[in-house]
N, C-alpha and C positions, 0 to 999 in steps of 0.2 A: 771136449770142444774139438771141432774139426779144424783142419789147417786153414780154411778160409776164415772161420770165425776167429781163430787165434791171430791171424794176420790183421783182421779188422780191429780186434781189441788192441793190438800193438799200435796200429795206426791211430786209433782213438787216443791212447795214452800219449803217444808222441805228439799228436796234434794239440792236445790240451797243454802239455808241457811246453812245447815250442811257442804256442800262442802267448803263454804268460811270459816266457823269456823275451819275446818281442815287446810286450807291454812294459816289462822292467827296463828294457833298453830305452824305450821312448821316455819313461819316467826319469831315467838317469840323465837323459839329454835336457830335461827341464831344469835341472840343478836345484830342485826343491826337495830332494830326498835326503833325509838326515840318517846317518848310519852310526851305530854304536854297538859295542859288545854287550851281551847280556850279563847280569850280575853273577849268575851261576851257569857255566857252560853245560850243555847237554852231554850226557854220556851216550855211548853208542847204543846201549840198551834203551835209554829214553828216546833217542832219535828213532829207533826202529818201532818202538811202541806208539809214538806219536804219528809216524807215517802209517802204521796199521790203523790207527784211529781215524785218520783222514780217509783211508780207503773204506772203512765201515760207514763213516758219515756220508761219503759220496754215494755208496750203494743204497743207504736208507733214503736219502733224498731222491735218488732216481726211482726207487721202488714206489715211493709215495707220489711224487710229482709227475713222473713219466709213466711207469708201468701201470699204476692204478688209475690215475686221472686221465691219461691219454689212452693207454692200452685197454682199459676196462670200460671207463665211462664213455669213450668215443663210440662204443657200440650202440648207445642210445641217443647220443647228442650229435655225433659227427666229429671228424678230426679237427677242423679249424676252430670251432668253439672250445673244444677241450684243450687244444694247444694254447690258445690265448688265455683261457681260464687257468690252466696249470702254470703258465708263465707269471700271471698276476699273483696267484697264490704263493708261488716260489719266491717272488719278490717280497711280498708281505711277510712271509715266514722269516725273512732276514731282518725285519724291523727291530727286534730286540737287540741286535748286534750293534746298533748305532743309528744316528740320525740319517734318514734317507732323503737326501736332497734330490733335485730334479735329475741330475746326471746319474746319481746312484740308482734311482728308480729306473731310468732308461736302460742303464747297463745291466742291471739284474734281470729286467724283463727280457732284454735281448739275449742274455745267457740262457734264460728259460726257453726262449723260442729256438735257440740253436740246439740246446740239449734235447728238447722235445722233437725236433726234426731228426737229429742223430738217432734218437730212440726209434722213431717211426721208420727210418730207412734201414738201420742196422741192428736195432735191439738194445736191450737193457745193459748188456755187458760192454758194448762199445760206448754207450752214453756214460756209464759208470767210469770207464777207463778215461774218457776225455775229461770228465769232471774231476777225477782223482789227479790226472796229469796236471791240470791247471792249479788245483789246490796244493799239490806237492811242490811244484815250482815256486808258487807264491810263498808258501810257508818256509821252504828250504832257503829262499833268498832273504828271509827275515821280515816279509810283509805280513800283515794280518790277513787271515782268511775270512773275508767278509765282515770286517768291522773290528775296531780296536777293542771292543768289549770282549772279544774272543781270545785275546792274547794270554790272559791268565789260564785259560783252559788248554791252549795250544802254544806253550812257550817255544819260540823258534831258536835255531842255532845262532842267529844273529838278529839284530833289530834294525829294521828300516822303517822310518816313518815319513809320510809325505806331509810336508809343511802345509798347514791349512786344510788338510783333508782327513778328518777323524775317522771316516769309514774305511780308509785304505784305498788300494788300487781300483776297486770297483766303483769308487766315487770320482775318479779322475778321467779327463778327456782322453788320456793315453789308452785307456781300456776301450773307450768308444771307438777310436780309430782302429785298433787291432780287431775288435769284434766285427766291425763292418768289413774289414778285409777277409775275416773268416767266413762271413756270410757270402761274400762275393765268390770266394774259393769253393764253398760248398755248392753254390748254385752252378758255377761253371763245371765242377766235377759231376754233379747230378745230370746236368743237361747233356754232357758228352758221354754218358754211360750207354 
């Protein structure tokens, strides 16, 4: 990777990570987050293995929903239809993780649109880094990564549960607010290039 690509990947990772930290801060302000220690603490080796699993999962999702659906299929259908289609399929792929209420559907679709745009502008590595940064911060702070049903696969170092929201942060309005700020930031950045 060249210096520019490495810098863009670092920016993607940082952006995803900081975006979730902002979401966690807003969630904390709501007073509806319950926190407890896990029954069995994670060892450093488990922590590293689970973080690596998050990276692999982010890459696989980006390869399917962005590289293939947007990067390849858009040659026949066009960018906008494939961006929308890949975002909808990305959302539906998260259905097995928990109940998708209206806000969850909206947030996951918005994430799909954001990551699709990041892919289109900067490529798969930056989209993967942004996706991984979000998931790493989410998991590291003890939230579920896209639904409570995933917690047994990705046990976190601590446990944070949002009262009344079984899907986790992606089903809460705090995520909506942060994602809209991210969209505005991306638009402003791209317009001023």
